[in-house]
C-alpha positions as CSV (number, residue, x, y, z in Angstrom):
1,X,131.5,177.9,-49.4
2,X,128.7,178.8,-51.9
3,X,129.9,182.3,-51.9
4,X,133.5,181.1,-52.6
5,X,132.0,179.1,-55.4
6,X,129.8,181.7,-56.9
7,X,132.7,184.2,-56.6
8,X,134.9,181.9,-58.6
9,X,132.3,181.1,-61.0
10,X,132.0,184.9,-61.5
11,X,135.8,185.4,-61.9
12,X,136.0,182.6,-64.4
13,X,133.3,183.7,-66.8
14,X,135.0,185.1,-69.9
15,X,132.5,187.8,-70.3
16,X,133.5,189.5,-67.1
17,X,137.1,189.9,-68.3
18,X,136.3,192.1,-71.8
19,X,134.5,195.4,-72.5
20,X,135.0,198.8,-71.2
21,X,133.5,197.6,-67.7
22,X,135.5,194.3,-67.7
23,X,138.3,193.2,-65.3
24,X,140.9,194.0,-67.7
25,X,139.9,197.3,-68.2
26,X,139.5,197.9,-64.3
27,X,142.7,196.3,-63.7
28,X,144.5,198.4,-65.9
29,X,142.9,201.3,-64.5
30,X,143.8,200.4,-61.1
31,X,147.5,199.7,-61.8
32,X,147.6,203.4,-63.5
33,X,146.1,205.2,-60.6
34,X,148.2,203.2,-57.8
35,X,151.5,203.5,-59.7
36,X,151.4,207.0,-60.7
37,X,150.5,207.8,-57.2
38,X,153.4,205.7,-55.8
39,X,155.9,207.1,-57.9
40,X,155.2,210.7,-57.2
41,X,155.0,210.0,-53.5
42,X,158.5,208.3,-53.9
43,X,159.9,211.1,-56.0
44,X,158.7,213.5,-53.3
45,X,159.4,211.5,-50.1
46,X,162.4,209.5,-50.4
47,X,164.8,212.1,-51.5
48,X,163.7,214.5,-48.6
49,X,163.8,211.4,-46.1
50,X,167.3,210.4,-46.9
51,X,168.5,213.9,-46.8
52,X,167.3,214.5,-43.4
53,X,168.5,211.1,-42.1
54,X,172.0,212.0,-43.7
55,X,172.1,215.4,-42.0
56,X,170.7,214.3,-38.7
57,X,168.1,216.7,-38.7
58,X,164.3,217.0,-39.1
59,X,163.3,214.1,-37.3
60,X,160.4,215.8,-35.6
61,X,159.3,217.0,-39.3
62,X,159.2,213.4,-40.4
63,X,157.6,211.9,-37.6
64,X,154.7,214.9,-37.5
65,X,154.3,214.7,-41.3
66,X,153.7,211.0,-40.5
67,X,151.2,211.4,-38.2
68,X,149.3,214.0,-39.6
69,X,149.0,211.9,-43.1
70,X,148.0,208.8,-41.2
71,X,145.1,210.7,-39.4
72,X,143.7,212.2,-42.5
73,X,141.0,209.8,-44.3
74,X,141.7,209.2,-48.1
75,X,138.0,209.4,-48.6
76,X,137.7,212.8,-47.0
77,X,140.5,214.2,-48.9
78,X,139.0,212.6,-52.0
79,X,135.5,214.2,-51.3
80,X,137.2,217.6,-50.7
81,X,138.6,217.4,-54.0
82,X,135.5,216.5,-55.8
83,X,134.0,219.7,-55.0
84,X,136.7,221.7,-56.0
85,X,137.8,222.7,-59.6
86,X,139.5,219.4,-59.8
87,X,136.6,217.3,-60.1
88,X,136.9,217.7,-63.8
89,X,140.5,216.8,-63.8
90,X,140.1,212.7,-64.6
91,X,142.3,210.9,-62.0
92,X,144.1,213.7,-60.6
93,X,142.1,213.9,-57.5
94,X,142.7,210.4,-57.0
95,X,146.1,210.4,-57.5
96,X,146.6,213.6,-55.2
97,X,144.8,211.8,-52.3
98,X,146.8,208.6,-52.7
99,X,150.1,210.6,-52.7
100,X,149.1,212.4,-49.5
101,X,148.3,208.9,-48.0
102,X,151.5,207.1,-49.5
103,X,154.2,209.9,-48.4
104,X,154.3,209.1,-44.5
105,X,155.8,205.8,-44.5
106,X,157.8,206.7,-47.2
107,X,159.4,209.6,-45.4
108,X,159.5,208.0,-42.1
109,X,161.2,204.8,-43.2
110,X,163.7,206.6,-45.2
111,X,164.7,209.0,-42.7
112,X,164.9,206.4,-39.8
113,X,166.8,204.0,-42.2
114,X,169.7,206.5,-42.5
115,X,169.6,207.3,-38.9
116,X,169.9,203.7,-37.9
117,X,173.3,203.2,-39.7
118,X,175.9,201.9,-37.5
119,X,177.7,205.2,-36.2
120,X,181.0,203.2,-36.1
121,X,180.6,202.7,-39.7
122,X,179.9,206.3,-40.6
123,X,183.1,207.4,-38.4
124,X,185.2,204.8,-40.2
125,X,184.3,206.0,-43.5
126,X,184.8,209.6,-42.9
127,X,188.2,208.4,-41.2
128,X,189.1,207.2,-44.7
129,X,188.6,210.4,-46.0
130,X,185.1,209.9,-47.8
131,X,183.1,213.1,-48.8
132,X,179.6,213.4,-47.7
133,X,178.3,212.3,-51.1
134,X,180.4,209.4,-51.0
135,X,179.4,208.6,-47.5
136,X,175.8,208.5,-48.5
137,X,176.2,206.5,-51.6
138,X,178.6,204.0,-50.6
139,X,178.0,203.5,-46.8
140,X,174.5,205.0,-45.5
141,X,172.3,204.1,-48.5
142,X,173.2,200.6,-48.7
143,X,172.9,199.8,-44.9
144,X,169.6,201.7,-44.9
145,X,168.2,200.2,-48.0
146,X,166.1,197.1,-45.8
147,X,164.2,200.0,-43.9
148,X,163.7,202.1,-46.9
149,X,162.2,199.3,-49.1
150,X,160.1,198.4,-46.3
151,X,158.6,201.5,-46.2
152,X,158.2,201.4,-50.2
153,X,156.4,197.9,-49.8
154,X,154.0,199.2,-46.8
155,X,153.2,202.3,-49.2
156,X,152.4,200.3,-52.2
157,X,150.2,197.6,-50.6
158,X,148.4,200.6,-48.7
159,X,148.0,202.7,-52.4
160,X,146.7,199.4,-53.9
161,X,144.3,198.8,-51.4
162,X,143.2,202.4,-50.5
163,X,142.6,203.1,-54.4
164,X,139.3,201.4,-54.4
165,X,137.7,204.4,-53.0
166,X,137.8,206.0,-56.4
167,X,135.0,204.1,-57.4
168,X,133.1,206.0,-54.7
169,X,133.5,209.1,-56.8
170,X,132.6,207.5,-59.9
171,X,136.1,206.9,-61.2
172,X,137.6,203.8,-62.4
173,X,139.8,200.7,-60.8
174,X,138.9,197.3,-59.3
175,X,136.8,199.2,-56.9
176,X,134.1,199.6,-59.6
177,X,133.5,195.8,-59.2
178,X,133.0,196.1,-55.9
179,X,130.6,199.0,-56.1
180,X,128.7,197.5,-58.9
181,X,128.2,194.3,-56.9
182,X,126.7,196.2,-54.3
183,X,124.2,198.4,-56.3
184,X,123.1,194.9,-57.9
185,X,123.0,192.9,-54.6
186,X,125.5,190.7,-55.9
187,X,127.5,189.1,-53.2
188,X,129.6,186.9,-55.7
189,X,130.8,190.0,-57.7
190,X,131.4,192.1,-54.6
191,X,133.8,188.9,-53.0
192,X,135.2,188.5,-56.8
193,X,136.4,192.4,-56.6
194,X,137.6,192.2,-53.1
195,X,139.7,188.9,-54.1
196,X,141.1,190.7,-56.9
197,X,142.5,193.7,-54.9
198,X,143.9,191.4,-52.5
199,X,145.8,189.4,-55.1
200,X,147.0,192.6,-56.8
201,X,148.4,193.8,-53.4
202,X,150.0,190.5,-53.0
203,X,151.7,190.6,-56.3
204,X,152.7,194.0,-55.9
205,X,154.4,192.7,-52.7
206,X,156.2,189.8,-54.1
207,X,157.5,192.1,-56.9
208,X,158.9,194.5,-54.4
209,X,160.4,191.8,-52.3
210,X,162.1,190.3,-55.4
211,X,163.6,193.8,-56.5
212,X,164.8,194.2,-53.0
213,X,166.3,190.9,-53.1
214,X,168.0,191.9,-56.2
215,X,169.4,194.9,-55.0
216,X,170.6,193.0,-52.1
217,X,172.6,190.5,-54.5
218,X,173.8,193.4,-56.3
219,X,175.2,195.0,-53.5
220,X,177.3,192.2,-52.3
221,X,180.8,192.4,-53.1
222,X,182.1,189.7,-55.7
223,X,183.5,186.8,-54.0
224,X,187.2,186.5,-54.5
225,X,188.4,183.1,-56.0
226,X,191.7,181.5,-55.1
227,X,194.4,181.9,-57.6
228,X,195.0,178.8,-58.9
229,X,198.8,178.0,-59.2
230,X,200.1,176.2,-62.3
231,X,202.6,173.8,-61.7
232,X,206.2,175.1,-62.4
233,X,207.4,173.9,-65.9
234,X,210.5,171.8,-65.9
235,X,212.9,172.5,-68.3
236,X,215.1,169.9,-70.0
237,X,218.2,169.1,-68.2
238,X,221.2,169.9,-70.5
239,X,223.9,167.0,-70.6
240,X,226.9,168.1,-68.3
241,X,230.2,168.1,-70.4
242,X,233.2,165.9,-69.1
């Protein structure tokens, strides 16, 4: 409990949140690197995975890319970039390494999500005369959304957690708090940095779950309310002529 209380004390110290090496600056750097890597990976992997799933081809390619990407350590890729001309390109080596790390779950889930769509629904849509584009937008993509979003959440959490390796090559992010704690033998700072990374990963997970829920609600057809029938108005009876 002593380490936990010391870490809490470190986090609640106002001086640790300001300045160039403060938590605020490191958090902004971490979010920037992670967000850029995730957006680039999604822009590359999601269209390709969805397209291959729609065509029903390239399954072996998606699986092999996923396996190769997961087998390559991010730190090894980053270390190779740091001895290349990219070492003076700022955050580019870190972003590229994280993009390579994020592509496999995005590509695999996008492909599998489309391929697991009920074939009966696909045949029915084609029987209604839908074109390939209409079939993809109205049937395959909405039904594949849960699996695709699972891949996005997995990639996002992994990227946020792995972005701490940027500190090992002298770049920014929350990992700098952890490495600085190791350098000064400050266990409380190390634990505080790890807690910040974990909380950021949980926050990203929660935001993406909320976004998934919002997309689900928007995709539901509007409920039809029963029409309210008004009672027929009675016309005044005319006096009969005698």
